[in-house]
N, C-alpha and C positions, 0 to 999 in steps of 0.2 A: 437108769434110762438107757435106751438103745436108740441113739439119734442117727438119722440119715438125712442127707441133703438131696433135693431134687431140683432140677432146673426146668421141669415141665409144669404146666399149669395144674393146680389141684382140681379135684372134682368140683363141679358147680356148687353143690349143696354144702360140702365141707368148707369151701371158701366163704360162702354166704354166712354160715354159722360162725366162722372165725371173725368175719367183718362185723357181724352183729354183736360179738362179744365186746367190741370197743364202745358201743353206744353211738357211733357216728351216723348210723343209718336213721336215727331219729331226725336228723337234719336232711339227709340226702333222700331218704325214702326210695331206695333202689330195690327193684325186684331181683330175685336170684339171677334171672336171665340177663337183665341189663347190667347188673354188677359184673357178671362173668364176662360180658362183652368187653369190659374195660381191660381185662387181662390180655385179650387178643391184640390190643393196641399197645402193649408194653414192649419196651426194647429188651428188657431182661427181667427175669424174676427168679427168686430162690424160695424154696419151701423147706422147712425143717419138720421132720416127722419123728415122733416118739413111737417106735414100733410102726403102727399104721395110722396113728392119729396126727393130724396136722396141728402143730402147736406153734409154729412161727412162719411168717411170710413177709416178704418185702419185694418191691418191684421198682424199676427205673423206667421213666419216660425220657427219651433222649433223641437228639438228632444224630447221635453216633459219632459226632466230630467235636463239637464245641461245648454244648450244654447237656447236663444230665440232671434230672430232678428225681430224687428218691421220694417215693410215695408209698403209702400203705404199709409201713413197717409195723407189723402186728405180732404180738405174742399173747397167747391165751393167758388170762389172769393167773391161773395156778402155776404157770411156768415162768412168770416174770421174776426178775432178780435172780435168775439161774444161769445167765450167760447166753441165753438163746438169742436175744436181740442183738447182742454183740456179734454172734456168729453170722446172723442174717445180714447185718449191716456190713460186716467184713466181706461177705460174698459180693454184695452190691458194689462196694467201693473197689474191690479187686477187679471186677469186670470193667468198671469205668477206667481204672488205671491201665488195664491191658489194652484198651482202645485209645489210650493217651488223651482222654477227655480232660481238659484243664479246669472246667467249671462244674463242680458237683454241688448242688444245692438241695435243701429240703425245708419243709415246714414241719415243725415238731408239734405234737399234741401238747395241750396244756399240762404243765407239771413234768414234762419229759426233757426239758432243756439241759438239765445236769447230765443226763445220759449222753446226749450228743456232744456236749462240751468235753467229756472224758474221752470221746472217740475222735477228737481232733477238729470238730466243727466250731465255728465261732459265730456270734450274732452279727447280722448285717450292721453297718455303721448307722448311727442315729440320723445322719444327714442323707442316707441312701437306703431307707427302709424298704422292705418288700411291700407289695400292695396286693389286695384281693378285690376282684370285681364283684359287686353285690347287686348288680342290676337285675338279676333274675329273681331276687327275693321278693 
């Protein structure tokens, strides 16, 4: 593997294909253009390439001072469990720390909780759980 890190948005189609690999778009039904628009509104993003192929991606939505939300941490299936997710997450956390943001949160995909626990995250307390608005469904 020849890995490189980029902090520039990936190409629209390569990001769409990466996002599609998660199965999440079955729920969101985002077009490539609309999905790509979400990247422009990100505070920070990191891409991992193997040669020229996008294999890992993550981004942060933040106010830049107090709160940061890590979203869309994606690694293509054939490169999962190879340390790519750890590299991406490390880049995102480092950026937040460099801005002295004290509150870094995320919502993990089903079955991925163990990965985030190993990286220093902990579940929210049972008496203060996260919530999700479902009014658009």
